[in-house]
C-alpha positions in Angstrom: 26.8 2.6 11.3 23.9 0.5 12.6 23.4 3.0 15.4 23.3 5.9 12.9 20.8 4.1 10.7 18.6 3.2 13.6 18.6 6.8 14.8 17.7 8.1 11.3 14.8 5.5 11.0 13.6 6.4 14.5 13.6 10.1 13.6 11.7 9.5 10.4 9.1 7.4 12.2 8.6 10.1 14.8 8.2 12.7 12.1 5.6 10.5 10.3 3.7 9.9 13.5 4.5 6.2 13.5 5.4 3.9 16.4 9.0 3.9 17.7 9.7 0.2 16.7 11.6 -0.5 13.6 9.1 -2.8 11.8 6.4 -1.6 9.5 4.3 -0.4 12.4 0.7 0.7 12.2 -0.8 3.4 10.1 -1.4 6.9 11.6 -4.8 7.4 13.1 -6.0 9.4 10.2 -5.3 6.5 7.8 -4.4 8.9 5.0 -2.0 11.8 5.3 1.2 11.9 7.3 1.5 15.0 9.5 3.9 17.6 8.1 7.3 16.3 9.1 10.0 18.6 8.0 10.7 21.1 10.8 11.1 24.7 9.7 14.7 25.4 8.9 16.3 28.2 10.8 16.9 31.4 8.8 20.6 30.7 8.7 19.9 27.6 6.7 17.9 29.4 3.9 21.0 30.3 2.0 22.0 26.6 1.9 18.6 25.6 0.7 18.9 28.1 -2.1 22.0 26.2 -3.3 19.7 23.2 -4.1 19.1 23.7 -7.9 15.4 24.0 -9.0 14.3 20.9 -10.9 14.0 22.9 -14.1 17.8 23.3 -14.1 18.2 19.5 -14.1 15.8 19.1 -17.0 18.5 19.2 -19.8 20.5 16.5 -18.1 17.6 14.2 -17.4 16.2 14.5 -20.9 19.5 13.2 -22.2 19.0 9.9 -20.4 18.0 7.3 -23.0 14.3 6.5 -23.0 14.9 2.7 -22.3 16.8 3.7 -19.2 14.2 6.2 -18.1 11.5 3.5 -18.4 13.5 0.9 -16.5 14.1 3.3 -13.6 10.4 4.4 -13.6 9.2 0.8 -13.7 11.5 -0.2 -10.8 10.4 2.8 -8.7 6.7 2.0 -9.4 7.2 -1.6 -8.6 8.8 -0.8 -5.3 6.0 1.4 -4.2 3.0 -0.5 -5.6 4.1 -4.2 -5.4 1.7 -5.1 -2.6 -1.4 -3.2 -4.1 -0.7 -4.8 -7.5 -0.5 -8.3 -5.9 -3.7 -7.6 -4.0 -5.5 -6.7 -7.2 -6.2 -3.1 -6.2 -4.9 -1.8 -9.6 -6.7 -4.3 -11.8 -8.7 -1.4 -13.2 -5.5 -0.4 -15.0 -5.3 -3.6 -17.0 -4.8 -2.5 -20.6 -5.5 1.1 -19.6 -3.0 3.8 -20.2 -2.3 6.5 -17.6 0.3 9.2 -18.3 2.5 11.1 -15.9 4.0 14.4 -17.0 6.6 16.2 -14.9 6.2 19.6 -16.3 9.3 21.4 -15.1 11.5 18.5 -16.1 10.0 18.1 -19.6 9.5 14.4 -18.9 6.4 12.3 -19.6 5.7 8.6 -19.5 2.7 6.3 -20.1 2.0 3.4 -17.8 -0.1 0.3 -18.4 -0.8 -2.7 -16.2 0.4 -5.8 -18.0 0.5 -9.1 -16.3 1.8 -8.6 -12.8 3.3 -5.1 -13.2 3.0 -1.6 -14.5 5.1 -1.1 -17.6 6.0 2.1 -19.6 4.6 1.9 -23.1 4.9 4.0 -26.3 1.1 4.5 -26.9 -0.6 7.8 -26.0 -2.2 7.9 -22.6 -6.0 7.8 -22.1 -5.6 10.1 -19.1 -2.6 12.2 -17.9 -1.6 13.7 -14.6 0.6 16.8 -15.0 2.5 18.6 -12.2 5.9 19.8 -11.1 8.6 17.4 -9.9 8.2 18.8 -6.3 4.4 18.5 -6.2 4.5 15.0 -7.6 7.1 14.0 -5.1 5.1 15.6 -2.2 2.1 13.5 -3.4 4.1 10.3 -3.5 5.5 11.0 0.0 2.0 11.7 1.4 3.1 15.2 2.4 0.3 16.7 0.3 -3.0 15.1 -0.6 -4.3 14.8 -4.1 -7.5 16.9 -3.4 -5.5 19.9 -2.3 -3.0 19.7 -5.2 -5.8 19.4 -7.8 -7.9 22.1 -6.2 -4.9 24.5 -6.2 -4.2 23.5 -9.9 -0.8 22.3 -8.9 -1.8 19.0 -10.5 -3.9 18.9 -13.6 -5.8 15.9 -15.0 -6.5 15.7 -18.7 -8.1 13.1 -21.0 -10.3 10.3 -19.7 -11.5 11.9 -16.4 -13.1 8.7 -15.1 -9.9 6.7 -15.5 -7.8 9.5 -13.9 -10.2 10.0 -11.0 -10.3 6.2 -10.4 -6.5 6.0 -10.3 -6.3 9.0 -8.0 -8.9 7.6 -5.6 -7.3 4.2 -5.5 -3.8 5.5 -5.0 -5.0 7.9 -2.3 -6.4 5.0 -0.3 -3.3 2.7 -0.7 -1.9 1.7 2.7 1.2 3.8 3.2 2.4 1.5 6.0 2.8 -1.3 3.5 5.4 0.6 1.4 8.9 -0.6 2.5 10.1 1.5 5.4 13.4 2.5 3.8 11.5 3.8 0.7 9.1 5.8 2.9 12.1 7.4 4.6 13.8 8.3 1.2 10.5 9.7 -0.2 9.7 11.7 2.9 13.2 13.2 3.2 13.5 14.0 -0.5 10.0 15.5 -0.7 10.7 17.7 2.4 14.0 18.9 1.0 12.5 19.7 -2.4 9.6 21.6 -0.8 11.9 23.6 1.6 14.3 24.4 -1.3 11.4 25.7 -3.4 10.2 27.9 -0.6 13.7 29.3 -0.1 14.0 30.1 -3.8 10.6 31.8 -3.8 11.5 33.8 -0.7 14.7 35.0 -2.3 12.8 36.6 -5.2 
């Protein structure tokens, strides 16, 4: 099992352009985006990718999750990704400011606010909101797409307080990816690549 895990981690590190060692390594030379990592699937794999349901099909099930559970899961995910930046004070601009995230094709939306030492989901309306599809938001989180491209192509839309939204985008875009736990980077990277390839396969079939 250890050998399999080490092989998976080494493969993911190669795909991300990172060093071959198993520690946190150093950031890629660009300091921003990870090179496209998912290799093109052979044509014979397209039919398997089309078996992956589009996010919209999962929406009815996800919306049935109780709001408190949704919030706890979101807060834990955000804490895993942003623990170091929050501790370093990079997100202090979010203190008592409310930023919304809307996953359009899942019909889900949350509002986050920095309170104390963490981002928490709150009931109040957001001052600014970022809206996009589940796949595009996942690609952004995994650094397989950059924010500028997604906003320029209107795959992400910012509404409300533009200054707050742009500040959040710029700060998150500069966060050191190499300081995100390696296991989480691998999960995000693989999940985002699969979601993107499945979306492409569905589009090609229509």
